[in-house]
Every structure is written in structure tokens, then in C-alpha cells.
N, C-alpha and C positions, 0 to 999 in steps of 0.2 A: 504494500500500500504506500503510495507516494506521500511525502510530507506535505502538509498544508503550506501554501505559499505565504511568505512573510510579507505583510503589507506595511510599509513605513507609515508611521503616524506623524503628521506634520506638527512641528513645534508650535507654530502660530495657529491658534484656533480662528477659523473664519467667522466673520460677523454674521449675525442673524439677519434675516430679511427685515425690511422696514415694517412689515406687517406685525412682527413680534413686538416692536417698540410701541406701535399704535395700540396693540392689544393691552400692553402693560399700562400705557397712559389712560386708556379707557377704564381699565380695572381700578386703577388708583382713583380716578375721578368718581366712579360709581361707588366706591367705598368711602368717599368723602375725604380722601387723603391728599388731594391735590396732585401736582406733578413734580414736586420737589423730592425726587427719589433719594437724594443724598441724606435727607433729614429723617427718613423713615426708620422707625425702630425695627429690630429684627422680627418682632411679631407682626408688625404691619407689612413688612416686606414679604413675609411668609404668606400673608393673605393675598397680596398682589400675585405672588407666584402661583398660588392655588387657583386663582381666577384665570391667570394666563394659561395654566395647564388645562383647565376645563374648556376655555374658549378655543385653544389650539386643537384639542381633541375633537371638538365639535366640527372644526373645519377639516378634519381628517389628515392633518399634517403629522409627520413623525417628529420625534424629539431627538435632536442631535446630542451626542455625548457632551456634557459640560455646558448645556444650554443655559442653566441658571447662572453660572459664573459669567458667561458671555453676555447675557442680558443685563446683569448687574453692572458690568463694565460699560456696556453701550449706553445705558440710560443714565449713567453717572451716579449710580447708587454706591459703587465702590470700585476700587482698583481690584485686580485679580486677587491680591493677597488679602485685602480687606473683605472681599466677598467670601473667600474661603473661611476666614476667621469668623465672620458673622454666621455663616451656615453651621459651622461647628458649634458656636455658642447657642444657636437656635435649636440644634439637635439635642444639645445637653439640656436646654430648658424644656423641650418636649419630653425628654426622658424623665426629668424631674416631675413634670405634671403627670406623666403616665404612671409613675410610682404612687402618686396620690390618688389617681383614678382607679387603679386596680382594686384596692380594698373596697371602694364604694360600689364596684360592680360585683363584689363577692368572689373574686378570682384568685385570691392568695398572693403568691409571689410573681412578680413580673417576669423574672428570668425563666421561670418554669412553664410559661404559656406556650400553647400550640399556635400554629398560624391563624386559626379561626379566632381564638381568644385575643391574639395580638392585634388582629384587624379590628376587633370590637374596641379594644383599648385605644388604638390609634384614632378610630372614628370619634370616640368620646373625648379624647385629648384635643382633637381639632375643634370639636364643638365647644369645649371649655375655653380654648383660646379665642374663638370667634365670639363667644359670650362676653368675654372681657371687653370687647370693642363696643358692645351695645349698652353697657352699663352707663348711666349718667355720671358725669364727673362729681366727685365729692368735694365740697368746699368747706373749709373750716368755719365753724360758727364764731361770730364775733360778739 
């Protein structure tokens, strides 16, 4: 059996089509976040990415490897290094929330979950994050 051909991976990631940027801008606008991507918190950026994912899926497009980092760089949300650091921080925050969600769902330990339970935890974690955006701001009493 012949070896699979080795395909070189370009060091420079190509830019995404303008359509992706327009989708991100529309998502941020619809979420009430404006177009200042550089100022978005990791949680708000995650909501924009989730919306972009849904919209691009509806259009039937495929997702190139590293599209989240590329989009962040293209819209000015972050440099490549900052984008990676924010995604890592967001994943850590999601895991932190997931460990709080697991007992509420009566599932025991997070690490011992099967894929179906993990999907349920991830869904509830996303709902928890989205719910944080809909809460009215709390102002100190004077």
C-alpha cells in the first residue's frame, strides 16, 4: 500500500472571504455589541463566533482550519497571539462553568461523562453564558 502523499501546509493562513466579516458584523450588531470587535470580552466574542458558525452553516459553507483565529485577526479583535490566548482563556472559563453545571444536572463528575452527557453539559454551559448577557445591569444603591 503506497504512503499517503504529504501535503505542505502553508505558513501564512489565507484571509477569509469578505462574507465572513459581514456575517460577524451583523452578528455583533444583532447582539447589541456594536462593531468594535477589539473591545469585546471573551464571552461576547464567543457569542459572535457562535452566531457566525450558525449563519455560515446555514449558507452551506465549510469551515477552514483556524477560521476563528483568522476572523479575529481580520476584524481587528486580536492579533494571532492574542486570539489564541483569548480562546484558551474562554475555554478555561467554559470548563469552569461546566464544572458548576454538572452537579445541577445531577451528572456527578465532569471528567467521567460520556459524549451524550458532555453534549448536554456543553449545551447548558452555552445557555448559562448566553443568560448572563440578558440579565439587566446591577447598579449600586445610593
